[in-house]
N, C-alpha and C positions, 0 to 999 in steps of 0.2 A: 631842667637842663641836663643833658646827658654828659658824662665824662668822656664817653667815646667820641672820637673825632668824626664829625659827619662827612668830611672829605673822603675818609676811607670807604664809607658806604657808597658814595658816588663813584669812586674808582672801581669798586667791585661791580657795581651796576653797569658801568660802561664796558667792563671786560666781558660781560655776558650779553651785551647787545642792547641794554636799556640806556638810552641816551639822556632822557629827561626824567627827573624825579622831583616832585614837589617838596618844598621844605618841610611840610608836615609829615610826609611819608619818611623822609630822611631822619627826622627827629624821632619818630616812633621806632624805626628800625635801629637807631643808635641806642635807644633805651633798652630794646629787646636784646641786642648784642651784649650790652653791659650786664643785663640780668643773667643771660646764659653763661657768660664768662665767669661771673661771680659764683654761679651755681656749681660750675665745674671746679673752681678753686676751692670752694667749701668742701666738696667731696674729696678732693686731692689732699687737703689739709687733714682730713680725718685719717687717711692712710698714713700720712707723715707722723701724726701724733701716736697712732697705734703702733707704728714701727719704732717709737722712742727716738725719733730723729728731730733735728731742728732745721734741717735743710730740705726744701721741697725739691724732689727729683722729677724727671720726666716720666718715670714709672708710676709715680703717684698720680700724675695727671692722666695717664693712660688708664689706670684703674678707676679713677673718678669717671672717665668717659664710659667705661664698661658698666659701672653701677647705674648711670643714667640712661643705659640702653642706647648709647651712641657708639658708632664704630670708632675705635681708637685710631690715633695717627701713627702710621708705621714709619720706621726709619729714624726715630728720634731717641732710641735707647742709648744711654750713655752712662759709663761708670765714673766719669769725672765731671766736675762742675763746668758748665759752659761759660766761656769768656766771650763777652760781646765787645766788639769794636765800634767806633762811631766815625762815620764819614759825613762830610758836609756836602749837600746837594745844592746849596745856595743859602742865602740869608734866611735863618729861621726854619730850615728844612733839614734836620739831621736824619741820617740813615744808619740804623744799627744792623750789624751783621755778626755772624759767629766766626771767630778767628780760628783758622785751621792750625793744628799743631804742626810745627816744622819737624820733619824727620830727616835724620842724617842718612843719606843714601848708602854711604860706605858701610856704616854700622848695620844697616838693614841687609846688605848683601852678605857681609861676613858673619852675621848672626847664625847660630846653629839652627838646623831645621827642627821644627816641633815634632814631638813623638806622634807616630801614626795612631790615631784613635782606634780602639778595639771595636770590632763589629758588634752591633746590637744583637743580643741573643736572649732567649727566654728559657727558663727552666721551671719545671713543676715539681713540687714535693708535697707530701701529706702533712698538714698541720696536726691532724688527729685522725685516727682510724677507730670508729666506734667508741669515741671518748678517750682513747689511749693515745698519747703523743709518742710517735716513734723517735728513737734516739738517732738522729741524723745531724749533720753539721749545721743545717739551716735552722733547726729548732734549738731553743735554749736548753741547756743541760739542767739536771736536777739540782746541782749546786747553785746555779744561777737563780733558779726558782726559789730555793730556800733562802737565798740572800735577799731576794725581793720581799719575801714574807716578813723578814726581820727589820725591814726598813720602816721607820716611823712614818705614819701616814696622817695627813690632816694638819691644819694650822696649829692645833694644840698638842702635837706629839712631842715627846721628849727627845731632843737632839742628842743627848748623851748616849742613848741606846744605839744610835747609828755609829758613834765613835767607838763604842765597845766592840761592835761587829766589824769594824774596819771600813765602814761606809760613811765616814764623816764628811766626805766631799759630795754626798748625794743631796741635790736640791729638790725639795718637795714643793710642787705647785699647789697653792691653795685652791679650794673650790671657788668657782666663779658663779655668782648668782645670775639668774636670767633677768636682765633689766630691759624694759621696753623703752624705746626712744619717746620723747615728748610728742612727736608727730603721731606715732602709733597709739599712744595713750589718748590723745585728743580724738583720733579717728574712732577708737573703740567707744569712747563716751558719746560721741555724736551719733554713731550707729545705734547704740542702745537707746538713746533719747528719741531718735527719729522713729524707730520701730514701734515704740509704745505711745506715740502721739495719736490719739484717737481722732483728733479734729483736723488733721492735715494728711490726707491720703497721698497727695503728691510727694510730700516729704518722706513718707514711708516707702513709696515706690522707688524713689531715688536712692534711698539707703539700701534697699534690697538689690537694686540693679548694680550699685557700686560693689557690694559684697559678692555678687554673682560673677563679676567680670574682672575686678581689679587684681593684678598680680602683687606680689610682695607682702601678702598678709599671713605668711606662714607662722610668724611668732604669735599671732592673735588667735590661732585655732584653739589651743587649750583654754584660753580665756572665754571664747565664745561657747565652747562646750560646757564649761562650768556655769556660765551665765544662763544657758538654756536649762540646765538641770535645776538650778536654784529657782528660776522663775516658774517652771512647771510644778515643782514640789510645793511652792508656797502660794500658788494661784490656781488651784484646781477648780475653784468656783467662778473664775473669771475667764469666760470663753474668748474674749478679745485677746488677752495676754497669751493664752494657750495657742490660739490660731497664729499669732505673730511669731511665737517661738517655733512653730512648725514651718512657717514661711522662712524664718531665719535659717533653720536647719536645711531646708530645700535649697536656699541660695548658696549655702556653704558647700553642699554636696555638688551643686552645678558648676562651681568654680574649678576649672581644669588645672589651675595653677596651684591649688592647695593639695597637700598630701594628707588625707584624712584617715588612711588605713589604721594607724596606731590608736585612733580615738573612736573607732566604730563601737567598741564595747561600752564606751561611755555615752555615745549618741543614742543607742538603741533603747535604753530604759525610759527616757522621757517620751520617745515616740510611742513605745508600747503603752505607757501610761495614758496618753491621749487616745490610743486605739481601744484598749480594753479596760480603761479606768471605770471604777464602779460609780463614783459620783463626779460627774463632769458638769459644770455649770451650776448656777444658783437654784434654778427651778428644775427639779427632776422630771416634772410633767412636760416641760418644753422639749421640742424636737430639734432644737438648734444644734445640740451636741452631735447629731448624726453627721452633719457636714464636717465637723472637726475630725470625726472618726474616718470619714472618707479621705480627708487630706492625710491623716496619719497612715492609712493603708497604702496610699500612693508612695509615701516615703519609705515604708517597709519594703514595698516592691522594688524601689530604686536601690535600697541598701542591699537587698538580697541578690539582685542581679549584678551589682557593681563590685561587691566585696566578698562574694561567696568563694571565689577562687583563692583569695588570700586567707580566708578563715573557713576551713572545711566543716566546722561545727556550727557555723552561723545559722544556716537554714534549718537544721534539725532542732536547735534550741528555740528558734522563733516559732516553728511549727508546733513544738511541744507546748509552748506557752499558750498559743492560741487554742489548741485542742483542749487543753485543761480548762480554760475559761468557757469554751463552748459546751463542754459536757457537765459543767457545774450547775445544778438546778437552782442553787441559791443565788446565783448572779441575776441581775436584772436583764431585761431584753436588750437594752443598749449595749451591754457587754457582749451578749451573744451575737449581736449584729457586727460589732467590731471584730470578734473572733472569726466569724464566717468570711468577711471580706479580707481579713488578714490572712487566712489560709489560702484564699484564692490569690492574693498578691504575692505570697511567698514562693509558691511553686507552680502556680497555674493549674492546668488541667490535671497534671499528675497528682498534685496534692489533693485536689478535689476528689479524684477517683479513689485514692488510697485512704484518706483520712475523713473526708466529709460524707461521702455517700454511705459507707457502712454504718454511720452513726445517725443518719437521718430518721430512720424508723423509730429508734428509742427516743430521739429528741422530739418527736411529734407530740408526745404526751405533755411536754413542757409548755407548748404554745396553743394546744387545741382549745382549751377553755378561754384563753384570752382572745383568740381570733374569732370564736363563735359568738361571744357576747359583745354587746355594744357598750363596753366599759371604756375607761380611759386608756387601757393598755391595747385596745384593738388596733389603733394606728401604728403603735410600735411593733406589734406582732405582724402586721401587714408588711412593714418595712423589713423585718427579719425574713419573712417568707420571700419577699422580693430579692433580698440578698442571696438567698438560697437558689432562687431561679437564675439570677445573674451568674452565680458560680457554676451552675449546671450548663449554662450556655457556653462556657469555655470548653466544655467537652466536645461540642460540635465543631469548633474551630480546630481542635487538635485531632479530630477523628478522621481517618482516611475514608474517602468515598467508596461506597460499595459498588459492585459490578452492575447490579440491576436497580440501584437506587434504594433498595430496602432489603430486609433480611428474609422476606418471604413468609413471615408469620402473620396471622390474622390480627385484626384490631383488638378484639376482646382478649386474645391470648397475650398480646403485647401489653395491654392495660393491666392485666392480672400480674404479669411479671414485674412491671414497673411498681405497682402498688405493693407487691410483696417485698420489693427491695428497698424502696424509699419511704414507704408508709402511705396511708390513704390520703392524708392532707396534701403532701407534696405531689403524689402521683395524680390526684384529681386536678390539681392546679396546672400540671403539665399538659393534660389533655384539654382543659378548658381554654388554654392559650393556643392550642393547636401546635404545640412544639413537638412534632413527631420525631424530628431528628434528635432532639434531646432525649426522648424516650428510648430510641434505638441506642444512643450513646450510653445511657444509664445501664441498660441490660446487655451491652455488647459482649461482655465476658461470658454471660450465660448462653447467649446465642452461639458464640464460638465453641463453647463446650458441647452444646447440643448438636451442632453441625459436625463436630469431630466424631 
C-alpha cells in the first residue's frame, strides 16, 4: 500500500485528458511517485548535511533534482522559511497554501532607493610572466607570500608558531581523504567479479556495456586503472584474465563521460605488456596469444589517436618501445609480431615508412631460417611476415595516385629495387601476392629521386 494518495494520481490524469485509470495502474503510479519523491529528498538531505544545517531549504531540493539529472523547479528560491496555511474545502479535505508576507505600502514607498549596481566588467592581468610574478595590485605581495610560508600546515602542525608570527586567527583545513560511497564500492566489486566470470558471457557483456556507457563513474577511474595494472602483472600466464583486462580498458576509453587524460601514463604499461610481452599464456607454442596482441594493438591505436594532442611525447615513446622490441634478436617471434602491428597502430603509414621499412632488410636474417624450415616456429614466422605485409598495405591507402597509374619502370627493375630496399624474403612475398601497388609505395622515394 502506497503512502501517496491515489486520488492525486487520478486528478493529474484527468487534467491531461485521461479520464479512466484502473486501480492497479493508480496503485503502481502511487508507489512510483512515492519512490521518486523519497529519492529527491534523500539527495536534498545530503546537501543539507554537507551544509551543516538542520533545516531543509528549497535550494537543497533544487540541487537534489540537478544531481538526479532532473530539471529543477524554478521560482521557489526563498531566503526565509515558508509558512503554510490551512484552509478547509469540506469535511476531511484540507488545503494547504503558502502564506504571503504582508507588506506595508507606506513603508515601501518611503523607503530609500537601493544603490545602482555597478556594470559588469572584466579585467585581465598577468599571474606570472615566464615564471616571475609581476608586482601589481591583483597579485599577492612578497610579504603576504612569506606570511603564508610561515603558517603551520597540516593537522599535526604546531599552532603556537602561527601565534608567534601574528597569524593566530588562521584556520587550517585538514586534508580530506578520497572516500567512495557504498554504491560506487558495490558497483566496482560487481564489475570486477562479472568481468572475470569465465562461465557467464552474458554477465561479462553486461558489465562492459555498463562501464562503456554509464556516467558518474569518475571517482572509480583510478581504481580501475590500478586494478588493471595489478591483474596484468600477476596473471601473465592467464590469457582469459589478460583479455578481459584489455576489454575493460577499451570500455573505459570508450566512455565519453570519463576524463582519462591524467591516467594515460598508467594505462599504457599494461597494454604494452600484452602487446610486446615476452611470455604471454601458459603454453609458449600456442598461437592464442596473437589474438591478445591484436587487441592490445587496437587499444594502442585508440590511445595514440585520442590522447596524442594532450601528450606530445606519447607517440614517440610508444614508437621507441615497439621499435626496440622489433630490432631485438633475442626476443621471440610473438614479441616481434606485437611490435610490428604496434608500429602500424601508433602512426599508420608514416611510422611504417620511417621506422619499419628501413629495418626490414636487416630483420630478414632473424626469420629466414624459421620460415624456410618446417619447424614449430614456421607458423609464427608466417604470422610475422603477414603482419609485415599488412603494415605495408597501409602505404597504398596513404599514397597519392599517379598520373599514369604506374611509375613507368619495368617489372624486373621494380623487383630489384624492392628487394634491395626490404630484403629478398619480403620483396619476393610482395610479388608472389601480386601487390604491385605496395611495391611502388615501398620504392616511391627512390622513384621520386630518380625522376628529379
